[in-house]
C-alpha positions as CSV (number, residue, x, y, z in Angstrom):
1,M,0.0,0.0,0.0
2,L,1.4,3.4,-1.0
3,P,2.1,5.9,1.8
4,A,-0.5,8.6,2.3
5,Y,1.9,11.4,1.4
6,F,2.7,9.7,-1.9
7,L,-0.9,9.4,-2.8
8,I,-1.4,13.1,-2.1
9,F,1.6,13.8,-4.3
10,I,0.2,11.8,-7.2
11,I,-3.3,13.2,-7.0
12,Y,-2.8,16.8,-5.9
13,Y,0.6,18.0,-7.2
14,P,-0.2,17.7,-10.9
15,A,-3.2,19.9,-10.5
16,V,-1.0,22.6,-8.9
17,A,2.2,22.4,-11.0
18,I,0.7,21.6,-14.4
19,P,-1.8,24.0,-15.7
20,Q,-3.6,21.4,-17.9
21,A,-4.1,19.2,-14.9
22,S,-6.7,21.6,-13.5
23,S,-9.1,20.1,-16.1
24,W,-8.1,16.6,-14.9
25,F,-8.9,17.1,-11.2
26,P,-11.1,20.3,-11.1
27,S,-13.3,19.4,-8.2
28,L,-10.4,18.0,-6.0
29,S,-8.1,20.9,-6.6
30,E,-10.9,23.4,-6.0
31,H,-11.8,21.6,-2.7
32,L,-8.2,21.5,-1.5
33,W,-7.3,25.1,-2.4
34,P,-10.1,27.1,-4.0
35,S,-8.2,30.3,-4.7
36,R,-5.2,28.6,-6.2
37,S,-7.5,26.3,-8.3
38,L,-9.3,29.3,-9.6
39,Y,-6.0,30.9,-10.6
40,V,-4.8,27.8,-12.4
41,A,-8.1,27.3,-14.1
42,S,-8.7,30.8,-15.3
43,G,-5.1,31.9,-15.9
44,N,-5.5,35.6,-16.6
45,S,-8.4,36.2,-14.1
46,I,-6.0,37.8,-11.5
47,N,-6.4,41.6,-11.4
48,Y,-4.0,44.1,-9.8
49,N,-4.4,47.3,-7.9
50,P,-2.1,50.3,-8.6
51,N,-0.1,49.3,-5.5
52,G,0.6,45.9,-6.9
53,S,-1.7,43.9,-4.7
54,S,-3.7,41.2,-6.5
55,F,-7.4,40.4,-6.4
56,L,-10.1,38.5,-8.1
57,W,-13.6,39.5,-9.2
58,L,-15.7,36.6,-7.8
59,P,-19.5,36.0,-8.4
60,Q,-21.8,37.7,-5.9
61,D,-25.3,37.9,-7.5
62,S,-26.8,36.7,-10.7
63,Y,-30.0,38.0,-12.2
64,S,-31.3,35.8,-15.0
65,G,-33.9,33.3,-16.1
66,Q,-37.3,32.5,-14.6
67,T,-36.4,33.9,-11.2
68,F,-35.2,37.3,-12.5
69,F,-38.1,39.4,-11.2
70,D,-38.1,37.7,-7.8
71,L,-35.1,40.0,-6.8
72,W,-36.6,43.4,-7.8
73,D,-39.1,45.9,-6.5
74,F,-41.4,47.7,-8.9
75,F,-41.6,51.4,-8.6
76,T,-45.1,52.8,-8.9
77,G,-44.7,56.5,-8.0
78,A,-44.7,59.5,-10.3
79,D,-41.7,59.6,-12.5
80,P,-39.1,61.9,-10.9
81,T,-37.9,62.9,-14.3
82,N,-41.4,64.1,-15.3
83,G,-41.9,61.4,-17.9
84,Q,-45.4,60.9,-19.3
85,V,-45.6,57.3,-18.0
86,N,-47.6,55.4,-15.4
87,Y,-45.2,53.0,-13.7
88,V,-47.2,49.9,-12.9
89,N,-46.8,47.3,-10.2
90,E,-45.6,43.8,-10.8
91,T,-49.1,42.3,-11.0
92,V,-50.3,44.7,-13.6
93,A,-47.0,44.4,-15.5
94,R,-47.2,40.7,-15.7
95,Q,-50.9,40.7,-16.6
96,T,-50.5,43.1,-19.4
97,G,-47.3,41.6,-20.8
98,L,-45.0,44.4,-19.9
99,V,-42.6,42.0,-18.1
100,Y,-42.1,38.3,-18.7
101,V,-39.4,35.7,-19.1
102,Q,-39.3,33.7,-22.3
103,D,-39.0,29.9,-22.3
104,N,-35.3,30.3,-23.3
105,G,-34.7,32.4,-20.2
106,I,-34.5,35.8,-21.9
107,V,-36.0,38.6,-19.7
108,I,-38.3,41.1,-21.4
109,M,-39.3,44.5,-20.0
110,K,-41.2,47.0,-22.1
111,A,-43.4,50.0,-22.4
112,D,-47.0,49.4,-23.4
113,N,-47.1,48.9,-27.2
114,T,-50.7,47.7,-27.6
115,T,-53.0,50.4,-26.2
116,S,-54.2,53.5,-28.2
117,L,-54.4,56.5,-26.0
118,A,-56.3,59.8,-26.0
119,S,-54.3,63.0,-26.1
120,G,-52.7,63.8,-22.7
121,V,-53.0,60.3,-21.3
122,Y,-49.8,58.7,-20.0
123,R,-48.6,55.3,-21.3
124,N,-47.9,52.4,-18.9
125,S,-44.3,51.4,-18.4
126,V,-42.0,49.8,-15.9
127,R,-39.2,50.8,-13.5
128,I,-37.6,48.2,-11.2
129,S,-34.9,48.5,-8.5
130,S,-32.8,45.6,-7.1
131,Q,-33.6,44.6,-3.6
132,A,-29.9,44.2,-3.0
133,Q,-27.7,47.2,-2.4
134,Y,-24.0,47.5,-3.3
135,N,-20.9,49.4,-2.2
136,T,-18.5,48.8,-5.1
137,G,-18.6,45.8,-7.5
138,L,-18.3,44.8,-11.1
139,F,-21.7,44.8,-12.9
140,I,-21.9,43.0,-16.2
141,L,-25.1,43.3,-18.3
142,D,-25.6,41.0,-21.3
143,L,-28.5,42.2,-23.4
144,N,-29.9,41.6,-26.9
145,R,-31.5,45.0,-27.2
146,A,-32.2,48.2,-25.3
147,P,-35.2,50.5,-25.8
148,W,-35.1,53.2,-28.4
149,G,-37.4,55.3,-30.6
150,C,-38.9,58.8,-30.8
151,A,-40.0,59.9,-27.3
152,V,-38.3,56.9,-25.6
153,W,-35.9,57.5,-22.8
154,P,-34.5,54.3,-21.2
155,A,-31.8,53.9,-18.5
156,F,-29.8,51.2,-16.7
157,W,-28.2,52.8,-13.7
158,T,-27.3,52.5,-10.0
159,V,-28.3,55.0,-7.3
160,G,-28.0,55.5,-3.6
161,G,-31.0,55.9,-1.3
162,N,-30.1,59.4,-0.2
163,W,-29.9,61.1,-3.6
164,P,-27.7,62.8,-4.7
165,Y,-25.6,62.5,-1.6
166,D,-25.1,58.7,-2.2
167,G,-24.4,59.3,-5.9
168,E,-25.8,58.0,-9.1
169,V,-24.1,56.2,-12.0
170,D,-25.9,56.1,-15.4
171,I,-24.5,53.2,-17.3
172,I,-26.9,53.1,-20.3
173,E,-28.9,56.2,-21.2
174,G,-30.2,57.7,-24.4
175,V,-33.2,59.2,-26.1
176,H,-35.0,58.9,-29.4
177,D,-33.0,57.0,-32.0
178,N,-29.6,58.3,-30.9
179,E,-26.7,56.0,-31.8
180,H,-24.3,56.8,-29.0
181,N,-24.8,55.8,-25.3
182,Q,-24.3,58.5,-22.7
183,V,-22.6,57.7,-19.4
184,A,-23.2,60.2,-16.5
185,W,-22.5,60.6,-12.8
186,H,-24.6,62.7,-10.4
187,T,-23.3,63.6,-6.9
188,A,-23.3,66.0,-4.1
189,P,-21.0,69.0,-4.6
190,G,-17.3,68.3,-4.7
191,C,-16.8,65.8,-7.6
192,T,-15.5,66.6,-11.0
193,L,-14.1,64.6,-14.0
194,D,-10.4,64.3,-14.5
195,T,-10.2,65.3,-18.1
196,T,-6.7,63.8,-18.4
197,A,-7.8,60.3,-17.5
198,N,-7.6,57.5,-20.0
199,F,-11.0,57.0,-21.7
200,T,-12.3,56.7,-25.3
201,G,-15.5,58.7,-25.0
202,T,-16.1,62.4,-25.5
203,I,-17.0,64.6,-22.5
204,S,-20.7,65.6,-22.8
205,S,-21.5,69.2,-23.4
206,S,-24.4,71.6,-24.0
207,D,-24.4,75.2,-25.2
208,G,-20.7,74.9,-25.7
209,V,-20.0,74.0,-22.0
210,N,-18.4,70.6,-21.1
211,H,-20.2,68.7,-18.4
212,T,-17.3,68.0,-16.0
213,D,-18.9,69.0,-12.7
214,C,-20.9,66.1,-11.3
215,N,-22.8,68.4,-8.8
216,A,-26.5,67.5,-9.2
217,F,-27.6,70.9,-7.9
218,I,-26.3,72.9,-10.8
219,N,-26.7,72.9,-14.6
220,S,-30.2,71.5,-14.4
221,N,-28.8,68.3,-12.9
222,S,-26.9,67.4,-16.1
223,G,-24.1,65.9,-13.9
224,C,-20.8,65.0,-15.4
225,G,-20.7,62.6,-18.3
226,M,-19.1,61.1,-21.4
227,T,-20.6,60.1,-24.7
228,E,-19.4,56.8,-26.1
229,W,-17.6,56.9,-29.5
230,S,-19.2,53.8,-30.9
231,R,-22.6,54.1,-32.7
232,A,-23.2,50.5,-31.7
233,S,-23.5,51.5,-28.1
234,Y,-27.2,52.7,-28.3
235,G,-30.2,52.6,-30.6
236,P,-31.1,50.7,-33.7
237,Y,-27.5,49.8,-34.7
238,F,-26.8,48.3,-31.3
239,D,-29.9,46.1,-31.6
240,S,-29.1,45.1,-35.2
241,Q,-25.7,43.9,-34.1
242,G,-27.3,41.5,-31.7
243,G,-26.9,43.7,-28.6
244,G,-23.8,43.2,-26.4
245,V,-22.4,43.7,-23.0
246,F,-22.1,46.8,-20.7
247,A,-19.8,46.6,-17.7
248,M,-19.4,49.0,-14.8
249,K,-16.4,48.6,-12.5
250,W,-16.8,50.4,-9.2
251,D,-13.9,50.2,-6.7
252,E,-11.6,52.5,-4.8
253,N,-9.5,53.0,-8.0
254,S,-12.3,54.4,-10.2
255,I,-15.8,54.0,-11.6
256,A,-15.4,53.0,-15.2
257,I,-17.8,51.8,-17.9
258,W,-17.1,49.7,-21.0
259,S,-19.4,48.5,-23.7
260,F,-18.9,45.7,-26.2
261,Y,-21.1,44.7,-29.1
262,R,-21.9,41.0,-29.5
263,V,-18.9,39.8,-31.5
264,A,-16.4,41.8,-29.4
265,I,-17.3,40.5,-25.9
266,P,-14.1,39.6,-24.1
267,K,-13.5,35.9,-23.6
268,D,-13.0,36.4,-19.8
269,V,-16.4,37.9,-19.6
270,I,-17.9,34.9,-21.4
271,A,-16.0,32.5,-19.1
272,G,-17.2,34.2,-16.0
273,T,-13.7,35.3,-14.9
274,P,-13.7,39.0,-15.7
275,N,-10.4,40.9,-15.8
276,P,-11.1,44.6,-16.7
277,S,-7.4,45.3,-17.0
278,G,-7.5,43.4,-20.3
279,W,-10.4,45.3,-21.9
280,G,-8.5,48.4,-23.0
281,A,-9.4,52.0,-22.0
282,P,-13.0,52.4,-20.7
283,S,-15.5,54.4,-22.6
284,A,-15.9,56.6,-19.5
285,V,-14.2,56.9,-16.2
286,L,-14.5,58.8,-12.9
287,E,-11.2,58.9,-11.1
288,P,-10.6,59.5,-7.4
289,S,-8.1,62.3,-8.1
290,D,-11.0,64.8,-8.3
291,C,-13.8,62.9,-6.6
292,N,-13.9,61.2,-3.2
293,L,-15.5,57.9,-4.5
294,G,-15.8,56.4,-1.0
295,Q,-17.6,59.4,0.4
296,L,-19.9,60.3,-2.6
297,F,-21.1,56.8,-3.7
298,A,-22.8,54.4,-1.3
299,N,-25.6,51.8,-0.9
300,H,-26.6,51.6,-4.5
301,S,-29.5,49.7,-5.9
302,I,-29.6,48.7,-9.6
303,V,-32.4,50.3,-11.7
304,F,-33.9,49.6,-15.1
305,D,-36.6,52.0,-16.4
306,I,-38.3,53.1,-19.6
307,T,-39.8,56.6,-19.4
308,L,-41.3,58.6,-22.3
309,C,-40.9,62.3,-23.0
310,G,-39.9,64.0,-19.7
311,D,-37.0,66.2,-18.9
312,W,-34.7,64.9,-21.6
313,A,-36.7,63.2,-24.3
314,G,-39.5,65.8,-24.0
315,N,-37.2,68.8,-24.0
316,S,-35.1,67.6,-26.9
317,Y,-38.0,66.3,-29.0
318,A,-38.4,69.4,-31.1
319,T,-34.8,69.2,-32.4
320,S,-34.7,65.4,-32.6
321,G,-36.1,65.1,-36.1
322,C,-39.0,63.1,-34.8
323,P,-42.5,63.9,-36.2
324,G,-45.1,66.0,-34.4
325,T,-44.8,66.6,-30.7
326,C,-43.8,64.2,-27.9
327,E,-47.4,64.2,-26.5
328,Q,-48.8,63.3,-29.9
329,R,-46.2,60.5,-30.2
330,L,-47.6,58.8,-27.1
331,M,-51.0,58.2,-28.6
332,D,-50.2,55.5,-31.1
333,P,-48.9,52.2,-29.6
334,A,-47.2,51.3,-32.9
335,N,-44.6,54.0,-32.1
336,F,-43.2,51.8,-29.2
337,Q,-42.5,48.5,-30.8
338,N,-38.8,49.0,-30.0
339,A,-39.3,50.3,-26.5
340,S,-38.2,47.1,-24.7
341,W,-35.3,45.5,-22.9
342,S,-34.2,42.0,-23.9
343,I,-31.8,40.7,-21.2
344,N,-29.8,37.5,-21.1
345,S,-28.3,38.1,-17.7
346,L,-27.0,40.7,-15.2
347,K,-24.1,39.5,-13.1
348,V,-22.5,41.2,-10.1
349,Y,-19.0,40.3,-9.0
350,R,-17.3,41.3,-5.7
351,K,-13.7,42.2,-5.3
352,V,-11.7,39.7,-3.2
353,L,-8.1,40.4,-2.4
354,L,-5.7,37.5,-2.6
355,S,-3.9,36.6,0.6
356,A,-0.5,36.2,-1.3
357,R,0.8,38.3,-4.1
358,V,1.2,36.4,-7.3
359,T,3.7,37.5,-10.0
360,N,4.5,36.3,-13.4
361,S,8.0,35.4,-12.3
362,V,8.9,31.8,-13.0
363,T,10.9,31.7,-9.8
364,S,8.0,32.9,-7.7
365,K,5.6,30.5,-9.4
366,L,7.9,27.5,-8.7
367,T,8.5,28.6,-5.2
368,M,4.7,28.6,-4.5
369,E,4.3,25.3,-6.2
370,F,7.1,23.5,-4.3
371,T,6.1,25.1,-1.0
372,T,2.6,23.7,-1.6
373,L,4.1,20.3,-2.4
374,Y,6.3,20.3,0.8
375,L,3.3,21.2,3.0
376,M,1.2,18.5,1.5
377,I,4.0,15.9,2.0
378,L,4.2,17.0,5.7
379,L,0.5,16.6,6.0
380,G,0.6,13.2,4.5
381,G,3.3,12.2,7.0
382,L,1.1,13.2,9.8
383,L,-1.7,11.0,8.5
384,L,0.6,7.9,8.7
């Protein structure tokens, strides 16, 4: 009979020292040393802070499939942005087909597109907020399409309970049939964009003035924001490309947003081992250099909504190229065939620091592996 330490060597050591072996003994290696197994299995999933410390983004919450709506609250108050909508409760939304989950697990949320309305009557729609609240995280939304169309104003965002003192992050937002997503932050006074940061978008502006001050109490609450460069980030072209992925990384280092159309989704996102450091420059980013992120962003719920007309879509309607007036647009349900979310999943990851710093050095890697082997041999000896 082989000694216990020899059996441990045969079974365990290959899974540590040989990368391919993680596929031979995945459950065993994960049981013996979960963090190490994850590193071996995912390879490039280790992230690094500016100070060199390493961490992983590990799964925290997943919103998808038939249980999607179990984890959300339906907002039924008047629209705070003065949209001409009636936000309905979950019972009404389900009964009228404004929310449902398809047999294939795809989640649908939409504004009413079947009811003809008299002039001045508001159209039914939905707004939901996650029951869970977050303080930092990596939020990855995979969707097939987002709402668009004349008079339509959708948003996917996070917001704190004490607005604006707990902050707001608008991840997806647009109006009418615009082609470029607009990212924005709204905060208490004392937060501005670092215009020298590394991002690919364009700082939003109006009347020739850049929106760099995030203060929600000035400039009609325009906040600070950036417009994505890609015309596949919002509207009809985004939908025609099969949708894609939006990601928001919120930690002590920054609040950054990326978007990827369907064929460009990073492999690590698909694998469930996200590593934002490999995604290139974000579309938009808020740096801590000019904004105290820990103080101004807290206790955020996730929100989806579809409003119509209102402060943005209503006020911009006359210059949008859309026909008639925004109020007239509301009357015909045929105008809202594209006012719907089609969601594959929303996944939230939490940041977990690694207990030991891992480097790409061959020497360091071998030291870790042989130290592990030595400890396992000692353990085996104690079992004899």
